[in-house]
C-alpha positions as CSV (number, residue, x, y, z in Angstrom):
1,X,117.6,57.0,118.7
2,X,116.8,53.5,119.9
3,X,119.8,51.4,120.9
4,X,118.6,48.6,118.6
5,X,116.7,49.1,115.4
6,X,115.7,46.0,113.4
7,X,113.3,46.2,110.6
8,X,111.8,44.0,107.9
9,X,113.0,45.3,104.6
10,X,110.9,45.3,101.5
11,X,113.1,46.4,98.5
12,X,110.3,46.4,95.9
13,X,110.7,45.2,92.3
14,X,112.5,48.3,91.0
15,X,115.0,48.0,93.9
16,X,116.4,44.9,92.2
17,X,116.4,46.5,88.7
18,X,116.0,50.0,87.5
19,X,116.7,51.6,90.9
20,X,119.5,49.2,92.1
21,X,121.6,52.1,93.2
22,X,118.7,53.2,95.6
23,X,118.6,49.7,97.1
24,X,122.4,49.3,97.5
25,X,122.8,52.8,99.0
26,X,119.9,52.3,101.3
27,X,121.4,49.1,102.7
28,X,124.8,50.7,103.0
29,X,123.7,53.7,105.0
30,X,121.4,51.7,107.2
31,X,124.3,49.5,108.1
32,X,126.5,52.5,108.8
33,X,123.8,54.1,111.0
34,X,123.1,51.0,113.1
35,X,119.9,49.9,111.5
36,X,119.6,46.1,110.8
37,X,117.6,45.2,107.8
38,X,116.0,41.7,107.5
39,X,114.8,41.0,104.0
40,X,111.2,39.8,104.0
41,X,111.5,36.1,102.9
42,X,109.9,35.2,99.6
43,X,108.6,38.7,99.1
44,X,106.4,39.4,96.0
45,X,105.3,42.4,94.0
46,X,102.9,44.7,96.0
47,X,100.8,45.4,92.9
48,X,102.6,48.6,92.1
49,X,100.6,51.3,90.3
50,X,97.8,49.4,88.5
51,X,96.5,46.7,90.9
52,X,94.3,49.0,93.0
53,X,92.5,50.3,89.9
54,X,91.3,46.7,89.3
55,X,90.2,45.4,92.7
56,X,90.9,46.9,96.1
57,X,90.6,43.5,97.9
58,X,93.0,41.8,95.6
59,X,95.4,44.8,95.6
60,X,95.4,44.7,99.4
61,X,96.0,41.0,99.4
62,X,99.1,41.4,97.3
63,X,100.6,43.7,99.9
64,X,99.1,41.8,102.9
65,X,101.0,38.7,101.8
66,X,104.3,40.6,102.3
67,X,103.1,41.9,105.6
68,X,102.2,38.4,106.8
69,X,105.7,37.2,105.8
70,X,107.3,40.0,107.8
71,X,105.1,39.2,110.8
72,X,107.1,35.9,111.2
73,X,110.3,37.9,111.8
74,X,111.6,39.4,115.0
75,X,111.4,43.0,113.9
76,X,110.0,46.3,115.0
77,X,108.3,47.1,111.8
78,X,108.4,47.1,108.0
79,X,110.3,49.7,105.9
80,X,110.7,50.3,102.2
81,X,112.6,52.9,100.2
82,X,109.9,53.2,97.4
83,X,107.0,55.5,97.9
84,X,104.8,53.5,95.5
85,X,105.4,50.3,97.5
86,X,104.9,52.3,100.7
87,X,101.6,53.5,99.5
88,X,100.4,50.0,98.7
89,X,101.6,48.5,102.0
90,X,100.2,51.3,104.1
91,X,96.9,51.5,102.2
92,X,96.4,47.8,102.6
93,X,97.2,48.1,106.3
94,X,94.8,51.1,106.7
95,X,92.0,49.3,104.9
96,X,92.5,46.1,107.0
97,X,91.8,48.1,110.2
98,X,88.2,47.3,109.1
99,X,87.9,43.7,110.4
100,X,85.4,42.7,107.7
101,X,87.8,43.9,105.0
102,X,90.7,42.1,106.6
103,X,88.6,38.9,106.6
104,X,88.0,39.2,102.9
105,X,91.8,39.7,102.3
106,X,92.7,36.8,104.5
107,X,90.5,34.5,102.5
108,X,92.9,35.1,99.6
109,X,96.0,34.4,101.6
110,X,97.7,31.1,102.5
111,X,98.9,32.7,105.7
112,X,96.5,35.1,107.5
113,X,97.8,38.6,108.3
114,X,97.5,40.1,111.7
115,X,98.2,43.6,110.6
116,X,100.1,44.6,113.7
117,X,103.5,45.8,112.4
118,X,104.0,49.6,111.8
119,X,105.0,50.4,108.2
120,X,107.1,53.3,107.2
121,X,109.5,54.6,104.5
122,X,113.2,54.5,105.0
123,X,113.1,58.3,104.9
124,X,110.7,58.3,107.9
125,X,112.9,55.8,109.8
126,X,116.0,57.9,109.3
127,X,114.3,61.1,110.2
128,X,112.2,60.0,113.2
129,X,114.0,57.0,114.7
130,X,117.7,57.3,113.7
131,X,117.5,61.1,114.0
132,X,119.0,64.0,112.1
133,X,121.5,64.5,114.9
134,X,122.8,61.0,114.6
135,X,123.2,61.3,110.9
136,X,125.1,64.6,111.4
137,X,127.5,63.0,113.9
138,X,128.5,60.4,111.3
139,X,129.4,62.8,108.6
140,X,133.1,62.7,107.6
141,X,132.9,64.4,104.2
142,X,130.5,67.3,104.4
143,X,128.6,68.4,101.3
144,X,129.2,72.1,101.9
145,X,128.6,74.1,98.8
146,X,126.3,71.6,97.1
147,X,123.0,73.3,96.5
148,X,120.1,70.9,96.3
149,X,116.4,71.0,95.3
150,X,114.6,68.5,97.5
151,X,111.9,66.7,95.6
152,X,109.5,64.3,97.4
153,X,107.0,63.5,94.7
154,X,103.3,63.4,95.1
155,X,102.7,60.2,97.2
156,X,105.4,60.0,99.8
157,X,103.2,62.0,102.3
158,X,99.7,61.6,100.7
159,X,97.0,61.0,101.7
160,X,98.1,62.3,105.1
161,X,95.6,60.1,107.1
162,X,97.2,57.0,105.6
163,X,100.9,58.0,105.2
164,X,101.0,59.8,108.6
165,X,104.5,61.3,108.0
166,X,105.7,64.9,107.7
167,X,103.7,67.7,106.2
168,X,101.7,66.6,103.1
169,X,102.1,70.1,101.4
170,X,105.6,71.1,102.7
171,X,107.5,68.1,103.9
172,X,110.9,68.9,105.5
173,X,112.4,65.5,106.5
174,X,114.7,65.2,103.4
175,X,115.6,68.9,103.7
176,X,116.7,68.5,107.3
177,X,118.7,65.3,106.5
178,X,120.5,67.1,103.6
179,X,121.2,70.1,105.8
180,X,122.7,67.7,108.4
181,X,125.2,66.6,105.7
182,X,126.3,70.3,105.3
183,X,124.5,70.8,101.9
184,X,122.8,74.0,101.0
185,X,119.1,73.2,100.7
186,X,117.2,75.4,98.2
187,X,113.7,76.6,99.0
188,X,112.2,74.4,96.3
189,X,108.5,75.4,95.8
190,X,107.4,72.3,93.8
191,X,108.6,69.6,96.2
192,X,105.3,67.6,96.1
193,X,104.2,68.3,92.5
194,X,103.7,65.3,90.2
195,X,106.5,64.5,87.7
196,X,104.2,62.6,85.4
197,X,104.7,59.2,87.1
198,X,104.1,56.1,84.9
199,X,102.8,58.2,82.0
200,X,106.5,58.2,80.9
201,X,105.6,55.2,78.8
202,X,102.2,56.1,77.4
203,X,102.3,59.9,77.2
204,X,105.8,61.3,77.0
205,X,104.4,64.7,76.3
206,X,102.7,64.8,79.7
207,X,105.9,63.8,81.5
208,X,107.9,66.3,79.4
209,X,105.6,69.1,80.5
210,X,105.4,68.1,84.2
211,X,109.0,67.1,84.7
212,X,110.2,70.0,82.6
213,X,108.3,72.3,85.0
214,X,110.2,70.8,87.9
215,X,113.6,71.1,86.2
216,X,112.8,74.8,85.3
217,X,111.9,75.5,88.9
218,X,115.1,73.8,90.2
219,X,117.2,76.0,87.9
220,X,115.3,79.1,89.1
221,X,116.4,78.4,92.6
222,X,120.0,77.9,91.4
223,X,120.2,74.2,92.5
224,X,123.1,72.2,91.4
225,X,121.1,69.0,91.6
226,X,117.8,67.3,92.5
227,X,117.6,65.0,95.5
228,X,114.7,62.6,95.6
229,X,113.3,59.6,97.4
230,X,111.3,57.9,94.6
231,X,112.5,55.6,91.8
232,X,109.9,56.7,89.3
233,X,110.5,60.4,90.0
234,X,114.2,59.8,89.7
235,X,113.7,58.1,86.4
236,X,111.5,60.8,84.9
237,X,113.9,63.6,85.9
238,X,117.1,61.8,85.2
239,X,116.7,59.1,82.5
240,X,114.0,61.2,80.6
241,X,115.8,64.5,81.0
242,X,117.0,64.3,77.4
243,X,113.4,63.6,76.3
244,X,112.3,66.6,78.1
245,X,114.9,68.7,76.4
246,X,114.0,67.3,73.0
247,X,110.2,67.9,73.4
248,X,110.4,71.3,75.1
249,X,113.5,72.8,73.6
250,X,115.2,73.2,77.0
251,X,118.8,72.4,77.8
252,X,118.6,70.9,81.2
253,X,121.7,69.1,82.5
254,X,121.0,68.5,86.1
255,X,122.0,65.4,88.2
256,X,119.3,63.7,90.1
257,X,120.5,61.9,93.2
258,X,118.7,59.6,95.6
259,X,119.0,61.1,99.1
260,X,120.6,57.8,100.2
261,X,123.5,58.2,97.8
262,X,124.2,61.7,99.2
263,X,124.0,60.4,102.8
264,X,126.4,57.6,101.8
265,X,128.8,60.1,100.2
266,X,128.9,62.3,103.3
267,X,129.4,59.3,105.5
268,X,132.4,58.3,103.4
269,X,131.0,55.0,102.1
270,X,132.6,53.3,99.1
271,X,131.6,54.1,95.6
272,X,130.4,50.5,94.8
273,X,127.6,50.8,97.4
274,X,126.4,54.2,96.1
275,X,126.6,53.4,92.4
276,X,126.5,57.0,91.3
277,X,127.8,55.8,87.9
278,X,124.3,54.5,87.2
279,X,122.9,58.0,87.1
280,X,122.2,59.1,83.5
281,X,123.2,62.8,84.0
282,X,126.7,62.5,85.4
283,X,127.0,63.8,89.0
284,X,130.5,65.2,88.4
285,X,129.1,68.6,87.3
286,X,127.3,69.1,90.7
287,X,130.3,67.9,92.7
288,X,132.6,70.2,90.8
289,X,130.4,73.1,91.7
290,X,130.4,72.0,95.3
291,X,134.2,71.8,95.3
292,X,134.4,75.3,93.7
293,X,132.2,76.7,96.5
294,X,134.3,75.0,99.2
295,X,137.5,76.5,97.7
296,X,135.9,79.9,97.5
297,X,134.8,79.7,101.1
298,X,138.3,78.6,102.2
299,X,140.1,81.4,100.5
């Protein structure tokens, strides 16, 4: 681990709204692990899911504006917790390696972008630069007995030539971080399958089918809970779990944590920063099973 880690932080729009608990827990664990986050000043939406379907140059310019803002800071790179934001930022940066494309993008910006800063997810930062060992050293409340299904979603590591992190078919970064907390990590076979993404608005039937398949698989491996790194995945599996049950006739009742919340819990951080009360499926069921397992092991 570097003795000094300072990164420009891009929270993304959902981080200040629907996934506020992801943002607050991310900030809390980074502070606890010695990572300084500098918010990108006057950041703006990266274009989210739809922008790239309209115009690649404009979509890249939306992300490039934020990159240019970050370039004025004294930082080692840019990080974001959200895979969708990450995809847009990294795709824009990748495309701007072509100088002709970068020139077209810069014509749309008030402030030209140099495109020199590395961009990564918070998950990649924790795994590769903070390090699993450092996280393990900070654990004060091990999660022994908590069996987790690690779910990465379909874009955190794809396409591999752009994302350049972990294995695009069988990523293990979150698995290793959860194991460092003392959790029991289930061999979850669908860790990069799609949950239905933004079709949760337009086609609930599609999300029910895809997310239902994930929930079924997590129960098959006897997981107590999901752990994920994506706001949209978390929403489909947690908020829409009752919709899945209604449309498929299932009876799922599985908590869906952000990995940052579980790191924070193991590090002994305060409840306010982790905001587990924002989860739709109460986490108490999973923690009760964890405590029961701990008691059984102690006897």
